[in-house]
DRENDO-1510 file (C-alpha; in Angstrom, 1 decimal, always signed):
<recs>
REC; n; res; u; v; w
REC; 1; UNK; -20.1; -33.8; +34.0 .
REC; 2; UNK; -18.2; -30.5; +34.6 .
REC; 3; UNK; -14.9; -32.5; +34.8 .
REC; 4; UNK; -15.7; -34.2; +31.5 .
REC; 5; UNK; -16.2; -30.8; +29.8 .
REC; 6; UNK; -13.0; -29.5; +31.3 .
REC; 7; UNK; -11.1; -32.6; +30.2 .
REC; 8; UNK; -12.5; -32.4; +26.6 .
REC; 9; UNK; -11.8; -28.7; +26.3 .
REC; 10; UNK; -8.3; -29.1; +27.6 .
REC; 11; UNK; -7.6; -32.0; +25.2 .
REC; 12; UNK; -9.0; -29.9; +22.3 .
REC; 13; UNK; -6.9; -26.9; +23.3 .
REC; 14; UNK; -3.7; -29.0; +23.4 .
REC; 15; UNK; -4.4; -30.4; +19.9 .
REC; 16; UNK; -5.5; -27.1; +18.4 .
REC; 17; UNK; -2.8; -24.9; +19.9 .
REC; 18; UNK; +0.0; -27.4; +19.6 .
REC; 19; UNK; +3.2; -25.7; +18.3 .
REC; 20; UNK; +3.5; -28.3; +15.4 .
REC; 21; UNK; +0.1; -27.2; +14.2 .
REC; 22; UNK; +0.4; -23.4; +14.8 .
REC; 23; UNK; +3.9; -22.9; +13.4 .
REC; 24; UNK; +2.9; -23.8; +9.8 .
REC; 25; UNK; -0.2; -21.6; +10.0 .
REC; 26; UNK; +1.7; -18.6; +11.4 .
REC; 27; UNK; +4.4; -19.1; +8.8 .
REC; 28; UNK; +1.9; -19.2; +6.0 .
REC; 29; UNK; +0.4; -16.0; +7.3 .
REC; 30; UNK; +3.8; -14.3; +7.4 .
REC; 31; UNK; +4.6; -15.5; +3.9 .
REC; 32; UNK; +1.4; -14.1; +2.6 .
REC; 33; UNK; +2.0; -10.8; +4.4 .
REC; 34; UNK; +5.5; -10.6; +3.0 .
REC; 35; UNK; +4.2; -11.1; -0.5 .
REC; 36; UNK; +1.5; -8.5; +0.0 .
REC; 37; UNK; +4.1; -6.1; +1.5 .
REC; 38; UNK; +6.4; -6.5; -1.5 .
REC; 39; UNK; +3.4; -5.9; -3.9 .
REC; 40; UNK; +2.5; -2.7; -1.9 .
REC; 41; UNK; +6.1; -1.5; -2.0 .
REC; 42; UNK; +6.3; -2.1; -5.7 .
REC; 43; UNK; +3.1; -0.1; -6.1 .
REC; 44; UNK; +4.5; +2.7; -4.0 .
REC; 45; UNK; +7.6; +2.7; -6.3 .
REC; 46; UNK; +5.4; +2.8; -9.4 .
REC; 47; UNK; +3.4; +5.7; -8.0 .
REC; 48; UNK; +6.6; +7.7; -7.0 .
REC; 49; UNK; +7.9; +7.2; -10.6 .
REC; 50; UNK; +4.6; +8.4; -12.0 .
REC; 51; UNK; +4.6; +11.5; -9.7 .
REC; 52; UNK; +8.2; +12.3; -10.8 .
REC; 53; UNK; +7.3; +11.9; -14.5 .
REC; 54; UNK; +4.1; +14.1; -14.1 .
REC; 55; UNK; +6.0; +16.7; -12.1 .
REC; 56; UNK; +8.7; +16.8; -14.9 .
REC; 57; UNK; +6.0; +17.3; -17.6 .
REC; 58; UNK; +4.3; +19.9; -15.4 .
REC; 59; UNK; +7.7; +21.7; -15.1 .
REC; 60; UNK; +8.1; +21.6; -18.9 .
REC; 61; UNK; +4.7; +23.2; -19.3 .
REC; 62; UNK; +5.6; +25.9; -16.8 .
REC; 63; UNK; +8.9; +26.5; -18.7 .
REC; 64; UNK; +6.8; +26.8; -21.9 .
REC; 65; UNK; +4.7; +29.5; -20.3 .
REC; 66; UNK; +7.7; +31.4; -19.0 .
REC; 67; UNK; +9.4; +31.2; -22.4 .
REC; 68; UNK; +6.2; +32.6; -24.0 .
REC; 69; UNK; +5.6; +29.5; -26.1 .
REC; 70; UNK; +2.2; +28.9; -24.4 .
REC; 71; UNK; -0.3; +30.8; -22.5 .
REC; 72; UNK; -2.1; +29.6; -19.4 .
REC; 73; UNK; -5.3; +31.0; -20.7 .
REC; 74; UNK; -5.4; +28.4; -23.5 .
REC; 75; UNK; -8.1; +25.9; -22.6 .
REC; 76; UNK; -6.2; +22.9; -23.8 .
REC; 77; UNK; -3.1; +23.9; -22.0 .
REC; 78; UNK; -4.9; +24.7; -18.8 .
REC; 79; UNK; -6.7; +21.3; -19.0 .
REC; 80; UNK; -3.4; +19.5; -19.3 .
REC; 81; UNK; -2.0; +21.3; -16.3 .
REC; 82; UNK; -5.1; +20.6; -14.2 .
REC; 83; UNK; -5.0; +16.9; -15.3 .
REC; 84; UNK; -1.3; +16.7; -14.2 .
REC; 85; UNK; -2.2; +18.1; -10.8 .
REC; 86; UNK; -5.0; +15.6; -10.4 .
REC; 87; UNK; -2.8; +12.7; -11.4 .
REC; 88; UNK; -0.1; +13.8; -8.9 .
REC; 89; UNK; -2.7; +14.0; -6.1 .
REC; 90; UNK; -4.1; +10.6; -7.0 .
REC; 91; UNK; -0.7; +8.9; -7.2 .
REC; 92; UNK; +0.2; +10.4; -3.8 .
REC; 93; UNK; -3.0; +9.2; -2.3 .
REC; 94; UNK; -2.4; +5.7; -3.6 .
REC; 95; UNK; +1.2; +5.8; -2.1 .
REC; 96; UNK; -0.2; +6.9; +1.2 .
REC; 97; UNK; -2.8; +4.1; +1.2 .
REC; 98; UNK; -0.2; +1.5; +0.4 .
REC; 99; UNK; +2.2; +2.8; +3.1 .
REC; 100; UNK; -0.6; +2.7; +5.6 .
REC; 101; UNK; -1.4; -0.9; +4.7 .
REC; 102; UNK; +2.2; -1.9; +5.1 .
REC; 103; UNK; +2.3; -0.3; +8.6 .
REC; 104; UNK; -0.9; -2.1; +9.6 .
REC; 105; UNK; +0.6; -5.4; +8.5 .
REC; 106; UNK; +3.7; -4.7; +10.5 .
REC; 107; UNK; +1.7; -3.9; +13.6 .
REC; 108; UNK; -0.3; -7.2; +13.1 .
REC; 109; UNK; +2.9; -9.2; +12.8 .
REC; 110; UNK; +4.5; -7.6; +16.0 .
REC; 111; UNK; +1.6; -9.1; +18.0 .
REC; 112; UNK; +2.7; -12.6; +16.9 .
</recs>
């Protein structure tokens, strides 16, 4: 009986882990991972562009303060500056999250 179990398990392993069966599965996983990586890299690029735009606008606001065209004490102006800072932090966090996901996928693929 034990030999029969061993024989059945060995036959199943040979069928399940046969290269002609595993190669398409692994290739599909790699393709999906590549697509996901590209999407994450695109998101990082979008977030970097957003940060650059927000920093530019923040710089213009600082220039307006220095030129005496606006005062930091104005509630509306201060809210815009605070919002810009929050948007920068959020975009940077998203970029960090996406970069982390890319690194995790690379580690996973190295195992294969």
